[in-house]
N, C-alpha and C positions, 0 to 999 in steps of 0.2 A: 371599093376603095374609099369613095366619098362617105359611105355608110360607116366604115371603121373610123374615119377621121371625125365624123360628127359624134360618134359614141365616145371617142377619146376626149373630145372637147367637152362633152357633157360631163364626163367623169371628172375631169380636171376642174370644171366649174363647181361641181358638188364638193370636191375636196377643199377648194378655196373658200366657198361659202361656209362650210362647216368650221374651218379654221378661224374665220373672221367672226363667226357668231358665238364662239365660246365665251363663257363668263369669266375666264381667267384674266381678261383684259380690263375688267371693271374695277374701278378704284373703290377703296373703302370710304367710309363717311368722312367728309371734309371736317377738319378740326381747325377752328380759328385760334391760332396761337400768336404770341407776341412777334414771332418771326415773320408773320404776315401782316404786320401793322400797316395801316394806311390803305388796306384793301377792303373792299366791300364784300362780305362773305356771300351775299346773294348773287352778285354779279361776277365775282372773281373765282368762285369755286370751280374746280376742274370739271370738264364735261364728263358725263356719266356718273358723277357723284350721286349717291343715294343717301337719303336721310329720312327719319321719321319725325313728324310734327303732331302736336295735339292741340285741339281747340282751347283757347284761353277761357272761354265761357261755354255754356250749353247753347246748342243751336236750336232755335225755336221757329215755329211756323211763321211765315210772313217775312222772315229775314232773308236777305239776299246772300247767297253762298259766296259770291265774288268779294263781298266786303267783310266776310267772317275772318277773324284774326286767329292765326295759328302761332304757337310757340315752337320753335325749332331749336332744341338745346345744342345739337351738334354744330349748328351755325351761329349760335348765340344771338338769335334775332327773333323778333315777333313781327309778323307780316301778314297782310291780307292775302287771300288767294289770288286776287288780281295782281298784287305786287310780286308774288312768287312767279306767276305766269309771265309777267312782263320782264322779269329778270332771267327767263330762260328755263324755268322749272316746269315740269309736267307731273301730274298725279299718276302714279302707277297703281295705287291701291287706296281705297277709302273704307274705313271701318266706322259704321254707325252703331253706337251703343244703345242700350235699353233706355227708354224714356224715364226721366227722373222728374218728380214733382217736388218743388221746394217753395214754400210760402206762397201758394196759389199760382205759381209760375211753373211751367213745364218746359222741358227741352231734352235734347239728346246729346251726349258727348260725341265729338267727331275726332277721329285720328286719320292722318294721311301718311302715305309713303310717297315721297317725291324723288324725281331724278332730274339732274341738270342735263338738258339736251342741247343747249347752245350757249 
């Protein structure tokens, strides 16, 4: 009897976790419109919002990643990685491009996909 109860509880737990972990509850990219005037798009974006950002400049050796500036067009902001982190955003994916050499300087383009976690 206890074994059947534990199996039933485990099955219900699996069903509940599967229902909660589906991606259907995830929101689309946050769009800063006039109807949201007065709100900070970094701080006031809904939780689970996902967006893509690209580096404003090329990332070069010796540069600190935390101070690197990203442009996030969906949020209509430019912010450093530290500012994004402090506002509740976390990196889900980072894409590092091929090294580019321009006028004796080299660097790589960086793109990130971030999600609002709190």
